[in-house]
ZARO-823756 format. One record per residue (C-alpha): x, y, z; residue in three letters. Coordinates in Angstrom, 1 decimal, decimal comma. Layout:
N
<kolba <X; Y; Z>; ALA>
...
***
This chain:
326
<kolba <-0,1; 0,0; 0,0>; UNK>
<kolba <3,0; 2,1; 0,8>; UNK>
<kolba <4,5; 1,6; -2,3>; UNK>
<kolba <1,2; 2,5; -4,1>; UNK>
<kolba <1,2; 6,0; -2,6>; UNK>
<kolba <4,9; 6,5; -3,4>; UNK>
<kolba <4,4; 5,8; -7,0>; UNK>
<kolba <0,9; 7,8; -7,1>; UNK>
<kolba <2,9; 10,7; -5,5>; UNK>
<kolba <5,7; 10,4; -8,5>; UNK>
<kolba <2,9; 10,2; -11,0>; UNK>
<kolba <1,6; 13,7; -10,1>; UNK>
<kolba <4,5; 15,2; -9,6>; UNK>
<kolba <5,8; 14,4; -13,2>; UNK>
<kolba <2,4; 15,8; -14,3>; UNK>
<kolba <3,0; 18,5; -12,9>; UNK>
<kolba <6,5; 19,2; -13,9>; UNK>
<kolba <5,2; 18,4; -17,5>; UNK>
<kolba <2,4; 21,2; -17,4>; UNK>
<kolba <4,7; 23,8; -15,7>; UNK>
<kolba <7,4; 23,1; -18,3>; UNK>
<kolba <5,0; 23,5; -21,3>; UNK>
<kolba <3,4; 26,6; -19,7>; UNK>
<kolba <7,2; 28,1; -19,7>; UNK>
<kolba <7,8; 27,3; -23,1>; UNK>
<kolba <4,5; 29,0; -24,3>; UNK>
<kolba <5,3; 31,9; -22,5>; UNK>
<kolba <8,9; 32,0; -23,6>; UNK>
<kolba <7,4; 31,9; -26,8>; UNK>
<kolba <4,9; 34,6; -26,8>; UNK>
<kolba <7,9; 36,9; -24,9>; UNK>
<kolba <10,3; 36,5; -28,4>; UNK>
<kolba <7,1; 37,0; -30,8>; UNK>
<kolba <5,7; 40,0; -29,2>; UNK>
<kolba <9,2; 42,1; -28,7>; UNK>
<kolba <8,1; 45,2; -30,5>; UNK>
<kolba <7,9; 49,0; -29,8>; UNK>
<kolba <4,2; 48,8; -30,2>; UNK>
<kolba <3,3; 46,2; -27,5>; UNK>
<kolba <4,7; 47,4; -24,1>; UNK>
<kolba <2,1; 45,7; -22,5>; UNK>
<kolba <2,3; 42,3; -24,0>; UNK>
<kolba <5,8; 42,4; -23,4>; UNK>
<kolba <4,9; 43,0; -19,7>; UNK>
<kolba <2,5; 40,3; -19,3>; UNK>
<kolba <4,6; 38,0; -21,2>; UNK>
<kolba <8,0; 38,4; -19,1>; UNK>
<kolba <5,1; 38,4; -15,7>; UNK>
<kolba <4,2; 35,0; -17,1>; UNK>
<kolba <7,7; 33,8; -17,4>; UNK>
<kolba <8,8; 34,8; -14,1>; UNK>
<kolba <5,6; 33,0; -12,4>; UNK>
<kolba <6,1; 30,0; -14,5>; UNK>
<kolba <9,9; 29,7; -13,4>; UNK>
<kolba <9,5; 30,2; -10,1>; UNK>
<kolba <6,8; 27,8; -9,6>; UNK>
<kolba <8,8; 25,4; -11,6>; UNK>
<kolba <11,8; 25,5; -9,6>; UNK>
<kolba <13,7; 27,5; -11,9>; UNK>
<kolba <14,9; 31,1; -12,7>; UNK>
<kolba <15,1; 32,2; -16,3>; UNK>
<kolba <16,2; 36,1; -16,7>; UNK>
<kolba <15,9; 36,1; -20,6>; UNK>
<kolba <14,7; 39,7; -21,1>; UNK>
<kolba <14,5; 42,6; -19,1>; UNK>
<kolba <11,2; 43,3; -17,1>; UNK>
<kolba <9,4; 46,7; -18,3>; UNK>
<kolba <8,5; 49,1; -15,9>; UNK>
<kolba <5,2; 49,2; -14,4>; UNK>
<kolba <4,9; 53,0; -16,0>; UNK>
<kolba <4,7; 51,3; -19,1>; UNK>
<kolba <1,2; 49,4; -18,7>; UNK>
<kolba <-1,3; 52,5; -19,6>; UNK>
<kolba <-4,9; 52,7; -19,3>; UNK>
<kolba <-5,2; 52,4; -22,7>; UNK>
<kolba <-4,3; 49,4; -23,3>; UNK>
<kolba <-6,9; 46,7; -24,7>; UNK>
<kolba <-9,8; 45,3; -21,8>; UNK>
<kolba <-8,5; 41,5; -22,5>; UNK>
<kolba <-5,1; 42,3; -21,4>; UNK>
<kolba <-6,5; 44,2; -17,7>; UNK>
<kolba <-6,8; 42,5; -14,8>; UNK>
<kolba <-9,5; 40,4; -14,1>; UNK>
<kolba <-10,0; 42,3; -10,8>; UNK>
<kolba <-11,0; 45,4; -12,8>; UNK>
<kolba <-14,7; 46,4; -13,1>; UNK>
<kolba <-15,8; 47,1; -16,4>; UNK>
<kolba <-18,1; 49,9; -16,5>; UNK>
<kolba <-21,3; 49,6; -19,1>; UNK>
<kolba <-20,8; 50,8; -22,4>; UNK>
<kolba <-21,9; 54,2; -23,0>; UNK>
<kolba <-24,0; 52,5; -26,1>; UNK>
<kolba <-26,1; 50,9; -23,9>; UNK>
<kolba <-27,9; 53,7; -22,1>; UNK>
<kolba <-30,8; 55,2; -24,3>; UNK>
<kolba <-31,5; 58,7; -24,4>; UNK>
<kolba <-34,6; 60,4; -25,4>; UNK>
<kolba <-35,4; 64,1; -26,1>; UNK>
<kolba <-37,4; 66,2; -23,1>; UNK>
<kolba <-40,3; 67,9; -25,1>; UNK>
<kolba <-42,4; 70,8; -24,7>; UNK>
<kolba <-46,5; 70,7; -24,4>; UNK>
<kolba <-47,2; 74,2; -24,0>; UNK>
<kolba <-47,1; 75,4; -27,9>; UNK>
<kolba <-47,9; 73,4; -31,0>; UNK>
<kolba <-44,3; 74,3; -32,4>; UNK>
<kolba <-42,1; 71,5; -30,9>; UNK>
<kolba <-38,9; 72,4; -28,9>; UNK>
<kolba <-36,4; 70,3; -27,5>; UNK>
<kolba <-35,7; 71,2; -23,8>; UNK>
<kolba <-32,8; 68,8; -22,9>; UNK>
<kolba <-32,0; 64,8; -23,0>; UNK>
<kolba <-33,2; 62,0; -20,2>; UNK>
<kolba <-31,2; 59,2; -20,0>; UNK>
<kolba <-33,5; 56,2; -19,9>; UNK>
<kolba <-32,1; 52,6; -18,2>; UNK>
<kolba <-31,3; 49,6; -20,6>; UNK>
<kolba <-32,6; 46,9; -18,5>; UNK>
<kolba <-36,2; 48,6; -19,0>; UNK>
<kolba <-36,1; 50,5; -22,5>; UNK>
<kolba <-33,4; 48,6; -24,2>; UNK>
<kolba <-34,7; 44,9; -23,4>; UNK>
<kolba <-34,9; 42,3; -26,3>; UNK>
<kolba <-38,5; 42,3; -27,8>; UNK>
<kolba <-39,6; 39,2; -26,9>; UNK>
<kolba <-42,6; 38,7; -28,9>; UNK>
<kolba <-44,1; 35,6; -26,8>; UNK>
<kolba <-44,1; 37,5; -23,8>; UNK>
<kolba <-46,0; 40,5; -25,2>; UNK>
<kolba <-48,5; 37,9; -27,0>; UNK>
<kolba <-48,8; 36,4; -23,2>; UNK>
<kolba <-49,8; 39,6; -21,4>; UNK>
<kolba <-52,2; 40,7; -24,4>; UNK>
<kolba <-54,0; 37,0; -24,3>; UNK>
<kolba <-53,8; 37,3; -20,0>; UNK>
<kolba <-55,6; 40,8; -20,7>; UNK>
<kolba <-58,1; 39,8; -23,1>; UNK>
<kolba <-58,9; 36,4; -21,1>; UNK>
<kolba <-59,3; 37,9; -17,3>; UNK>
<kolba <-62,3; 40,3; -18,5>; UNK>
<kolba <-64,0; 37,5; -20,4>; UNK>
<kolba <-67,0; 36,5; -18,6>; UNK>
<kolba <-69,7; 33,7; -20,1>; UNK>
<kolba <-73,3; 34,7; -19,0>; UNK>
<kolba <-74,6; 31,6; -20,6>; UNK>
<kolba <-76,8; 29,6; -18,3>; UNK>
<kolba <-79,5; 26,7; -18,7>; UNK>
<kolba <-81,8; 25,1; -16,1>; UNK>
<kolba <-81,4; 21,6; -15,1>; UNK>
<kolba <-84,5; 19,2; -14,3>; UNK>
<kolba <-84,8; 20,4; -11,0>; UNK>
<kolba <-84,8; 24,0; -11,6>; UNK>
<kolba <-87,8; 24,0; -14,3>; UNK>
<kolba <-90,9; 25,1; -13,0>; UNK>
<kolba <-93,2; 22,0; -13,0>; UNK>
<kolba <-92,9; 18,2; -12,9>; UNK>
<kolba <-93,6; 17,4; -9,8>; UNK>
<kolba <-95,8; 14,3; -9,8>; UNK>
<kolba <-95,7; 11,4; -12,0>; UNK>
<kolba <-97,5; 11,9; -15,7>; UNK>
<kolba <-98,6; 8,5; -16,1>; UNK>
<kolba <-98,7; 5,1; -14,1>; UNK>
<kolba <-95,8; 3,1; -14,7>; UNK>
<kolba <-97,7; 0,2; -15,7>; UNK>
<kolba <-100,4; -0,8; -18,1>; UNK>
<kolba <-100,5; 2,3; -20,3>; UNK>
<kolba <-98,2; 0,7; -22,9>; UNK>
<kolba <-96,2; 4,0; -22,8>; UNK>
<kolba <-92,7; 4,2; -21,7>; UNK>
<kolba <-92,0; 4,7; -18,1>; UNK>
<kolba <-91,6; 8,3; -16,7>; UNK>
<kolba <-91,4; 10,2; -13,9>; UNK>
<kolba <-91,7; 13,7; -14,6>; UNK>
<kolba <-92,7; 16,0; -17,6>; UNK>
<kolba <-89,5; 18,0; -16,8>; UNK>
<kolba <-87,2; 15,3; -17,9>; UNK>
<kolba <-84,2; 16,1; -20,1>; UNK>
<kolba <-86,1; 13,8; -22,7>; UNK>
<kolba <-88,9; 15,7; -22,9>; UNK>
<kolba <-90,0; 19,0; -24,9>; UNK>
<kolba <-89,9; 21,6; -22,3>; UNK>
<kolba <-87,6; 20,0; -20,0>; UNK>
<kolba <-84,4; 20,7; -18,3>; UNK>
<kolba <-80,9; 20,6; -20,0>; UNK>
<kolba <-78,4; 17,9; -19,1>; UNK>
<kolba <-74,9; 19,1; -19,5>; UNK>
<kolba <-75,4; 22,7; -20,4>; UNK>
<kolba <-73,6; 25,9; -19,7>; UNK>
<kolba <-73,8; 27,0; -16,2>; UNK>
<kolba <-72,5; 30,7; -16,1>; UNK>
<kolba <-71,4; 33,0; -15,1>; UNK>
<kolba <-68,1; 31,6; -16,1>; UNK>
<kolba <-65,1; 33,4; -15,5>; UNK>
<kolba <-62,0; 32,6; -17,9>; UNK>
<kolba <-59,3; 34,5; -15,3>; UNK>
<kolba <-56,1; 32,7; -14,5>; UNK>
<kolba <-52,6; 34,6; -13,4>; UNK>
<kolba <-49,8; 35,3; -15,4>; UNK>
<kolba <-46,5; 34,8; -13,6>; UNK>
<kolba <-44,5; 37,7; -12,0>; UNK>
<kolba <-41,6; 37,3; -14,8>; UNK>
<kolba <-43,8; 37,2; -17,5>; UNK>
<kolba <-45,5; 40,6; -16,6>; UNK>
<kolba <-42,6; 42,5; -15,8>; UNK>
<kolba <-41,1; 40,9; -18,9>; UNK>
<kolba <-44,1; 42,0; -21,1>; UNK>
<kolba <-43,9; 45,7; -19,9>; UNK>
<kolba <-40,0; 45,9; -20,4>; UNK>
<kolba <-40,4; 44,6; -24,0>; UNK>
<kolba <-43,4; 46,8; -25,0>; UNK>
<kolba <-42,0; 50,0; -23,8>; UNK>
<kolba <-38,6; 49,2; -25,6>; UNK>
<kolba <-40,2; 48,4; -28,9>; UNK>
<kolba <-41,9; 51,6; -28,5>; UNK>
<kolba <-38,7; 53,3; -28,3>; UNK>
<kolba <-37,4; 51,7; -30,8>; UNK>
<kolba <-39,9; 52,4; -33,2>; UNK>
<kolba <-40,2; 55,9; -32,4>; UNK>
<kolba <-43,7; 56,2; -30,8>; UNK>
<kolba <-42,4; 56,9; -27,4>; UNK>
<kolba <-42,1; 60,2; -26,7>; UNK>
<kolba <-41,1; 62,1; -23,0>; UNK>
<kolba <-42,2; 65,7; -22,1>; UNK>
<kolba <-41,8; 67,7; -19,3>; UNK>
<kolba <-45,7; 67,9; -18,0>; UNK>
<kolba <-49,0; 67,6; -19,6>; UNK>
<kolba <-50,1; 71,4; -19,0>; UNK>
<kolba <-51,5; 73,1; -22,2>; UNK>
<kolba <-52,4; 76,7; -22,7>; UNK>
<kolba <-55,9; 76,3; -23,1>; UNK>
<kolba <-58,7; 73,6; -23,4>; UNK>
<kolba <-59,4; 73,8; -27,2>; UNK>
<kolba <-59,2; 70,4; -29,0>; UNK>
<kolba <-58,0; 71,9; -31,9>; UNK>
<kolba <-54,9; 73,3; -29,9>; UNK>
<kolba <-53,9; 69,8; -29,2>; UNK>
<kolba <-54,9; 67,8; -32,6>; UNK>
<kolba <-52,7; 70,6; -34,2>; UNK>
<kolba <-49,9; 69,7; -31,8>; UNK>
<kolba <-50,6; 65,7; -32,5>; UNK>
<kolba <-50,3; 66,7; -35,9>; UNK>
<kolba <-47,5; 68,9; -36,2>; UNK>
<kolba <-45,3; 66,0; -34,3>; UNK>
<kolba <-46,5; 63,2; -36,2>; UNK>
<kolba <-47,5; 61,4; -33,2>; UNK>
<kolba <-49,9; 58,9; -34,6>; UNK>
<kolba <-53,8; 58,8; -35,0>; UNK>
<kolba <-54,1; 57,2; -31,3>; UNK>
<kolba <-52,5; 59,1; -28,3>; UNK>
<kolba <-52,0; 57,6; -24,7>; UNK>
<kolba <-51,0; 60,5; -22,2>; UNK>
<kolba <-49,2; 59,1; -19,2>; UNK>
<kolba <-48,6; 60,9; -16,0>; UNK>
<kolba <-47,3; 59,7; -12,6>; UNK>
<kolba <-50,5; 61,0; -11,0>; UNK>
<kolba <-54,2; 60,2; -11,8>; UNK>
<kolba <-55,3; 64,0; -10,9>; UNK>
<kolba <-54,4; 65,2; -14,7>; UNK>
<kolba <-54,2; 68,9; -15,8>; UNK>
<kolba <-57,8; 70,2; -16,7>; UNK>
<kolba <-57,0; 71,6; -19,9>; UNK>
<kolba <-55,4; 68,6; -20,9>; UNK>
<kolba <-58,3; 66,3; -19,5>; UNK>
<kolba <-61,2; 68,9; -21,4>; UNK>
<kolba <-59,2; 68,7; -24,7>; UNK>
<kolba <-58,7; 64,7; -25,0>; UNK>
<kolba <-62,3; 64,2; -23,6>; UNK>
<kolba <-63,7; 65,7; -27,1>; UNK>
<kolba <-61,4; 63,5; -29,0>; UNK>
<kolba <-62,4; 59,9; -28,4>; UNK>
<kolba <-58,7; 58,6; -29,6>; UNK>
<kolba <-56,9; 60,7; -26,9>; UNK>
<kolba <-57,0; 58,9; -23,5>; UNK>
<kolba <-55,3; 59,6; -20,0>; UNK>
<kolba <-53,9; 57,0; -18,1>; UNK>
<kolba <-51,9; 57,2; -14,7>; UNK>
<kolba <-48,9; 55,4; -14,3>; UNK>
<kolba <-50,0; 52,5; -12,1>; UNK>
<kolba <-52,4; 51,4; -14,7>; UNK>
<kolba <-49,8; 51,2; -17,7>; UNK>
<kolba <-50,2; 48,1; -19,3>; UNK>
<kolba <-49,4; 46,1; -22,2>; UNK>
<kolba <-52,8; 45,7; -24,1>; UNK>
<kolba <-53,3; 49,7; -23,6>; UNK>
<kolba <-49,8; 50,5; -24,9>; UNK>
<kolba <-50,4; 48,3; -28,0>; UNK>
<kolba <-53,8; 49,9; -28,7>; UNK>
<kolba <-52,5; 53,4; -29,1>; UNK>
<kolba <-49,9; 54,8; -31,7>; UNK>
<kolba <-48,0; 57,0; -29,6>; UNK>
<kolba <-47,0; 56,7; -26,0>; UNK>
<kolba <-46,3; 60,0; -24,3>; UNK>
<kolba <-44,8; 60,0; -21,1>; UNK>
<kolba <-44,1; 62,8; -18,4>; UNK>
<kolba <-40,5; 62,9; -16,7>; UNK>
<kolba <-41,8; 62,0; -13,7>; UNK>
<kolba <-43,9; 59,1; -15,2>; UNK>
<kolba <-40,7; 57,8; -16,8>; UNK>
<kolba <-38,9; 57,9; -13,4>; UNK>
<kolba <-41,6; 55,9; -11,7>; UNK>
<kolba <-41,9; 53,4; -14,2>; UNK>
<kolba <-37,9; 52,6; -14,2>; UNK>
<kolba <-38,2; 52,6; -10,2>; UNK>
<kolba <-41,0; 50,2; -10,2>; UNK>
<kolba <-39,8; 47,9; -13,0>; UNK>
<kolba <-36,2; 47,8; -12,0>; UNK>
<kolba <-37,5; 46,9; -8,2>; UNK>
<kolba <-39,4; 44,0; -9,9>; UNK>
<kolba <-36,5; 42,6; -12,0>; UNK>
<kolba <-34,1; 42,8; -8,9>; UNK>
<kolba <-37,3; 41,2; -6,7>; UNK>
<kolba <-37,3; 38,4; -10,0>; UNK>
<kolba <-33,4; 38,0; -10,3>; UNK>
<kolba <-33,3; 37,5; -6,5>; UNK>
<kolba <-35,3; 35,1; -6,5>; UNK>
<kolba <-36,9; 36,4; -3,3>; UNK>
<kolba <-40,9; 35,8; -4,3>; UNK>
<kolba <-42,6; 34,0; -7,0>; UNK>
<kolba <-45,4; 36,0; -7,4>; UNK>
<kolba <-46,8; 39,8; -6,5>; UNK>
<kolba <-49,9; 41,9; -7,0>; UNK>
<kolba <-51,2; 42,2; -10,5>; UNK>
<kolba <-50,5; 45,8; -10,5>; UNK>
<kolba <-46,7; 46,1; -11,0>; UNK>
<kolba <-46,8; 49,9; -11,1>; UNK>
<kolba <-49,0; 50,8; -8,3>; UNK>
***
């Protein structure tokens, strides 16, 4: 048994030594081929690898002088940086949108607003959007069809004729399903609801996907507020036509108390609708061509959806309330 252990140790040491020598030869080859004036970072890495491998293998090889640490500039390629460095997200991942005005029909850019990429730049998963639309259509559907059984139909309390002697088939009630005017067997027993609960991740993913699609198609606009100078519906229609917002527009604010002028103007146009941010849903956003949100509504949407995404990622809960933005 002792001999086996000794042989096993010698075998493991031999494998380890072979691996270290192969690694040492690879590092030396890299150092010789990368000895160019335009790649000081690569030469420094190769030299450090040679020193590390030589030390672990029990041999010290000083084949080339080490470069000073100052040669490792910050503009080196990301693949050559230490793994402990945190790589910041690229600027291309952040979405930006113009903040527009609502006080006149003439469009003015008031500034840029940065949007979180996890909410407004999510991958457009069409199956999640379809699941949300089907869920919203099904839970409002109620079947009211109902039929009466033989016990619910009026009459039929006595036996219509004697059991025997008449030559007719035996019967116990004139309200049997076999008789005309009788009850219905296995008929619909309404009202029946088609409600079911969609998963938390599907609801959050559907909202993020729909917002991302609206932004990508230039159908999402951000305004500073919803204040109009007058309650004339013609002014609101002119504003929408000049900015090419589409036939149907959905205005979303962070509160359910909308400005009075906007309420009066939109009330006379059937395809202009107002919605508080806690009622934002996939079906309503898809039903309207253009989605107009205030800056406060965008911040509220981002806050609630990012919180929901963090809950889903941490697996703290499996289901939450149906109104994610409340």
